[in-house]
Phi, psi and omega in degrees: 000132183278142177250020179296140176257126180245120177247126188219139170248136178194164175294158178286145184248354183204163174296326178301315178296319178304312184293327176296314180291319178299322177300319177298315178301314181298318179291324184286322188249355175052229184293344177277352183290147173293132179304145182306315183299322178290312179301319180294319177298317178299315182295318177298323181283329183217076187301330180285359181280001175231127176245126178264153174248121185243133175243112183049047178074359175269127178285113185244000180182176179185168174226139178238133180215149190222137180277088184275157178278170184299319180300317179293316177303310182297319179295320176296310182300320183277359177078022180258358183221133173275148178309314184294346181264001174294136179249145180302332179293347177266012176276148175233082184280341182296304181216074186295141173248345182223131175240129178252120175273114183265331184210141165220122181212147177230140176307138185309321183291347182248005180288156179083012181246016180068021178291332176297324177298322177297316180295315179294323176299314178296321177302309182296325174295318182296324183275352180304328180295340181269355181278125179239137180305143177066014177220108180291154173250120181267123178253132181229158181199156172264141177270100186285320187225171176300315179297318179297318178296320179296318178297313180301312182293327178293338177266006175095008175288145177245137176285126180244351180209129177287154183307318183294347180254013176243155180295329181271357180058040175225145179302145181251128184241149172226159176219129178261117178254139177211162179282337184279000000 
């Protein structure tokens, strides 16, 4: 019997995998979590927007990101829209200019092992196809926790809005990615 450990990042392949990851999101973010029905609608509309982290075929974490349109980005940034109120019809998957990271979570027993770095690394590789010369791609996220804020800033995200000025009452961060 082999004792090899296999750690893999990949898109979700089934609704069962979606529900396992959504359960982790719900447990991790509680009342701040995007409702399951909304997350599922987003995933159906943009399946590549969720990357799972698997340890020996067990789903232990994930990252969810969505290509939102400019109007949605501005409403989030300006504190006029809650994350849970984003609609899939506001996605711009053709030529995205804005990517919203809605969730990054790791099962509690696996936290502190740099697995979030693996997910963010895979995320940045995945969005490279959206980078066009002379046109920045704005990536945004809400800082849910102290650890989440630390991770965002360590990757070069800048806080542009304090929690008290957002609809979700969480700090708002952006990162400008470009080919240049």
